[in-house]
C-alpha positions in Angstrom: 9.2 39.9 -8.1 9.5 38.0 -11.4 12.9 36.7 -10.3 11.4 35.5 -7.0 8.6 33.7 -8.8 11.1 32.0 -11.2 13.2 30.8 -8.2 10.0 29.5 -6.5 9.0 27.6 -9.6 12.5 26.1 -9.9 12.4 25.0 -6.3 9.0 23.3 -6.8 10.3 21.5 -9.9 13.4 20.3 -8.0 11.4 19.1 -5.0 9.0 17.2 -7.3 11.9 15.6 -9.1 13.5 14.5 -5.9 10.2 13.0 -4.5 9.3 11.2 -7.8 10.8 8.4 -9.7 14.6 8.1 -9.8 16.5 9.3 -12.8 16.7 6.7 -15.7 20.3 5.8 -14.8 19.5 5.3 -11.2 16.4 3.3 -12.1 18.6 0.9 -14.1 20.9 0.5 -11.0 17.9 -0.2 -8.7 16.4 -2.7 -11.1 19.9 -4.4 -11.3 20.1 -4.5 -7.5 16.5 -5.9 -7.4 17.2 -8.7 -9.9 20.6 -9.6 -8.6 20.9 -8.8 -4.9 17.3 -9.3 -4.0 17.1 -12.2 -6.4 19.8 -14.0 -4.5 17.4 -14.7 -1.7 14.0 -14.2 -3.3 14.9 -16.2 -6.4 16.2 -14.9 -9.6 12.7 -14.9 -11.0 11.5 -13.4 -7.7 9.1 -16.3 -7.2 10.6 -17.0 -3.8 13.5 -18.9 -2.4 15.1 -18.3 1.0 12.9 -15.2 1.0 9.2 -15.0 0.0 7.9 -14.3 -3.5 8.1 -10.7 -4.7 5.6 -11.3 -7.5 2.6 -8.9 -7.9 0.1 -11.4 -6.6 2.1 -12.1 -3.5 2.4 -8.3 -2.8 -1.0 -7.2 -3.8 -2.5 -7.1 -0.3 0.6 -5.7 1.4 0.9 -2.1 2.3 3.5 -0.2 0.2 4.7 1.9 3.1 5.4 -1.3 5.1 7.2 -2.9 2.2 9.3 0.2 1.8 10.1 0.1 5.5 11.2 -3.5 5.3 13.5 -2.8 2.4 15.1 0.1 4.2 15.3 -1.4 7.7 15.5 -5.2 7.0 13.9 -7.7 9.3 15.6 -8.7 12.6 16.0 -12.4 13.1 15.8 -13.2 9.4 18.3 -13.0 6.5 16.6 -9.8 5.2 19.3 -7.1 5.5 18.6 -3.4 5.7 19.1 -1.6 2.4 18.8 1.9 3.8 22.5 2.6 3.3 22.1 2.1 -0.5 18.5 3.4 -1.2 16.6 6.5 -0.3 13.0 6.3 1.0 11.8 7.5 -2.4 13.8 4.8 -4.2 12.5 2.1 -1.9 9.0 3.3 -2.6 9.6 3.3 -6.4 11.0 -0.3 -6.1 7.8 -1.4 -4.3 5.7 0.2 -7.0 7.7 -1.7 -9.7 7.3 -5.0 -7.9 3.6 -4.5 -7.4 3.2 -3.8 -11.1 5.5 -6.7 -12.1 9.0 -6.2 -13.5 9.5 -6.3 -17.2 11.1 -9.5 -18.3 
């Protein structure tokens, strides 16, 4: 019984880790992608360019789930590509959370 409870606790910890923020090394990769790849269209300061601003004020009223969907699926008829081949749903959601808070300089 004790062994079963230990395995159950381990499974819960693993599931929580997978659903939460990415590991530090992956966070660094995502932030690099955000600044460089997204910045190529949204401006290197993310204030807008070919794509709209990604600053907190511009995203404040936007739904986080919808923003995550756009990141993963892209937008047909626009230059916004789908990033779902490179990011998980949890990673896209984490990215949105960071954008809404404002990226550190």
